[in-house]
N, C-alpha and C positions, 0 to 999 in steps of 0.2 A: 690737408693731406700730405703726406711726406712721403718719404724714401723709408720700408721698413729696413733696420738696422744701421742706417747710413750714420745715427749721433753717435752707438757703441762702437762702429767702424774707426770712425774721428776719432773719440776720447779712448779707445786703444792705442791709438798712435800718435798720440798730440803732440808727443816731440819731432816726429817729422812735418804733421802741419801746419802745428802752430809759432809762433816765435813772439817775443814779448814785446809788448806797444805799451808805450805812455800814452795814456788817453787822456786829452786837457782842450780847455778852451774850444770846446763844440758841440753840435746839438747828435742827441744819438735817439734814435727812434726804435724801442724795444716792442717785441711780439709778449703782450702779456700773459698770454699762455704760459707762453714758454721760460719767462721771468717766473713765473709759477713753481712751476715745476723743477728750475733749477734750485730757486731759493729754498722751495716747501723738502724737495726730496735730495736732490745732489748734493747742498751744503750741506745737511746732516747727515749725508751717509745712511740714509733709515728713511722707510716710506712710512711711520709712524712714530717717528721720535716727539712729534707735539701734542698727537692723544688729546683734544682739546683745552691744550695750554696758547689762545691763541697768544697771551702776552709773549710768550717766547718767537711766535713766529711776527709776531709785529716787531718785535726788538728785529729780529735779522732782516728783516723790509727796508726797517727804518737804517739801519746800518747799511746796508746796500745804496741807498738815494742820500745818506749823507756823506758816503764817500765817492759818488759822483758831483754832489754840488762842491765838496772841497777840493776836485780837481777844477773846477770850471764848467761842469759837463752838467748840460741841460737834457734830460730827459723828457721822454714823447711816448709813454707809452700806448701802442693799440693796442686795444681789445675787443676782437672781432663779434663779439656774443653771442647769443644761443642758436640753435637752427635745432628743425623737426625733420623726422624724416618722413613725414608724408610729402604724398605727390600732388599739392591743391595749385588748379590754375588758378588766378583769379582773371 
């Protein structure tokens, strides 16, 4: 659950909110769902650039993790799993 429009708001004002930082020699916790969205959509500037070209998305993901490892950054990817909208009580 997020705040509607927050990502777009921050992205449109990135010069104001972000500063360059060289990340190295550390561990990094990554939200797996957000990483997927960033690599698949935002890095390619299209929602459908891969269209089944799984080798291309695999290359994009591999390059991301290789860049982290090159900087001695240990990625810890958290994937929260699926959910059901059913209201079942145990």
